Phi, psi and omega in degrees: 000147178256127176285134184299337176294341182264005178293132175210166184306133180100345180284134180249143180209161177259139176208125180052040179081359180251158181248129182234153170239138183280127174265320178211149176221137178227134176258137176222138177232127185238117174055230183265356180289175179284152176292149175245147177235125175248129183233129172273119188232153177246130177283118187286346177274317183259340181084000181282150182250130177221170176247124181253138178248136179227154171268150181306141179094346175294159180234146173236158182276130179292152174242117179278108181263126177266138178242138176223144180280134181220162175253136173285117181269299181194167178257120185260023179097277182270347177225158176247132183257127177237156178233136178291134184286340182262311187262354184059020177283138182256139177233160180237136176239133178302137182300327183292342176282346187238030186306313183286318183296330181295338177294342186237006181266131171233156186304134178088356182290140180272133179226170176247127178260131177263130183233147172232112180050056182063005174264120180288122180267300179194185179242152181247124180267162170293160185297328180224147175229150179258126182227148182276139175279122179256342179213120179219115178292156178292150178290145179268125180297138180085004181264036189234037179292325176233192177294093186290145180229159172219155180271125175237157179257131180265171185296341177271357179096355181285136179256129184222149177273135180226168173294159184300335183285350180289131181242163177301138178096342179286159177253126180241156178260129182238136175285130182278346177282309183262339183075020183255157177291134178241350178155179175276151179278000000 
């Protein structure tokens, strides 16, 4: 069992039949009362993010998550097909479980698949990905009073705001956490 005081980002645990990974954890102690722990957690089955509150000293059951390196092969519409890099075994994950991740996946990309007792939960992307700009409107003259931005379309179909100097055909770096432009590749 894991004491909730030991929760920190990256820790996985089971609670009420669900499997969670901790994104953030904050401890607070008030006066003579017991300490409280608030943890921002992501449900690995549904992908939803919630905040869980615990009183100090509570315990949660650890969840042993197995990670394996895989290659993203293609999106078949309702499923995403991945291949294990060692055994060449192919697995399918329903597309609705990967709505956010599909914005940053391109064929042949390496990802980490998280499994719990042979149940595929989700995929873990690198912190940043490099994607090609396929559509970028020209900058409008006089539109530069502040840090001007324009919307460009990437090779995955994702639309992101970038500085005006980004042109079609360039490779840009996008954060997979925030979905924002971080620079040129």
